[in-house]
C-alpha atoms as a printed R data frame, in Angstrom:
   type eleno elety resid chain resno       x      y       z
1  ATOM     1    CA   MET     A     1 122.356 88.714 133.506
2  ATOM     2    CA   PHE     A     2 123.447 87.209 130.202
3  ATOM     3    CA   GLN     A     3 121.448 85.105 127.786
4  ATOM     4    CA   ILE     A     4 122.422 82.114 125.702
5  ATOM     5    CA   LYS     A     5 121.499 82.623 122.071
6  ATOM     6    CA   LYS     A     6 120.304 79.684 120.002
7  ATOM     7    CA   ALA     A     7 119.084 79.418 116.445
8  ATOM     8    CA   TYR     A     8 115.750 78.333 117.920
9  ATOM     9    CA   SER     A     9 114.636 78.278 121.508
10 ATOM    10    CA   ARG     A    10 111.249 77.336 122.894
11 ATOM    11    CA   SER     A    11 109.695 80.070 124.961
12 ATOM    12    CA   ASP     A    12 107.915 77.524 127.121
13 ATOM    13    CA   VAL     A    13 110.336 75.210 128.916
14 ATOM    14    CA   LEU     A    14 107.537 73.023 130.271
15 ATOM    15    CA   THR     A    15 106.272 72.324 126.745
16 ATOM    16    CA   GLU     A    16 109.789 71.416 125.679
17 ATOM    17    CA   LEU     A    17 110.122 68.935 128.542
18 ATOM    18    CA   LEU     A    18 106.712 67.401 127.821
19 ATOM    19    CA   ILE     A    19 107.536 66.985 124.132
20 ATOM    20    CA   ASN     A    20 110.877 65.391 124.938
21 ATOM    21    CA   ARG     A    21 109.117 62.958 127.277
22 ATOM    22    CA   ALA     A    22 106.441 62.197 124.677
23 ATOM    23    CA   LEU     A    23 109.100 61.372 122.092
24 ATOM    24    CA   ALA     A    24 110.733 58.992 124.556
25 ATOM    25    CA   ILE     A    25 107.330 57.394 125.149
26 ATOM    26    CA   GLN     A    26 106.753 57.138 121.409
27 ATOM    27    CA   GLY     A    27 110.079 55.346 121.028
28 ATOM    28    CA   SER     A    28 109.392 52.884 123.822
29 ATOM    29    CA   THR     A    29 105.655 52.159 123.883
30 ATOM    30    CA   GLY     A    30 104.329 53.720 120.711
31 ATOM    31    CA   LEU     A    31 102.499 56.591 119.101
32 ATOM    32    CA   LYS     A    32  99.197 56.046 120.903
33 ATOM    33    CA   ASP     A    33 100.755 56.403 124.368
34 ATOM    34    CA   ALA     A    34 102.734 59.481 123.331
35 ATOM    35    CA   HIS     A    35  99.590 61.094 121.917
36 ATOM    36    CA   ARG     A    36  97.653 60.304 125.095
37 ATOM    37    CA   PHE     A    37 100.448 61.799 127.225
38 ATOM    38    CA   LEU     A    38 100.504 65.077 125.282
39 ATOM    39    CA   THR     A    39  96.717 65.314 125.183
40 ATOM    40    CA   ARG     A    40  96.551 64.792 128.945
41 ATOM    41    CA   HIS     A    41  98.986 67.680 129.375
42 ATOM    42    CA   ARG     A    42  96.865 69.955 127.157
43 ATOM    43    CA   ILE     A    43  99.367 70.367 124.341
44 ATOM    44    CA   LYS     A    44  97.677 71.891 121.277
45 ATOM    45    CA   PRO     A    45  96.519 69.333 118.680
46 ATOM    46    CA   GLN     A    46  98.511 70.967 115.856
47 ATOM    47    CA   VAL     A    47 101.689 70.722 117.948
48 ATOM    48    CA   ILE     A    48 100.999 67.067 118.762
49 ATOM    49    CA   LYS     A    49 100.478 66.260 115.098
50 ATOM    50    CA   ARG     A    50 103.655 68.059 114.006
51 ATOM    51    CA   VAL     A    51 105.867 66.576 116.714
52 ATOM    52    CA   LEU     A    52 104.669 62.975 116.613
53 ATOM    53    CA   SER     A    53 104.406 62.704 112.835
54 ATOM    54    CA   SER     A    54 108.038 63.762 112.305
55 ATOM    55    CA   PRO     A    55 110.030 63.001 115.463
56 ATOM    56    CA   ASN     A    56 113.358 63.207 113.604
57 ATOM    57    CA   ASP     A    57 112.624 66.628 112.086
58 ATOM    58    CA   ARG     A    58 112.443 68.586 115.315
59 ATOM    59    CA   ARG     A    59 113.149 72.252 115.866
60 ATOM    60    CA   HIS     A    60 116.056 72.879 118.221
């Protein structure tokens, strides 16, 4: 089995998908809805703050 190497890769694919969805929510309905979505999915508060405060400065 071979692996794809990236400069940065999330170890948790589910978290990555949830964050991507939250950023889409933030773009369409706002910060409050995105925050609620991530909180409902038990994303850590420090991650929520980092991701939603700087959506254009994401780690890839």
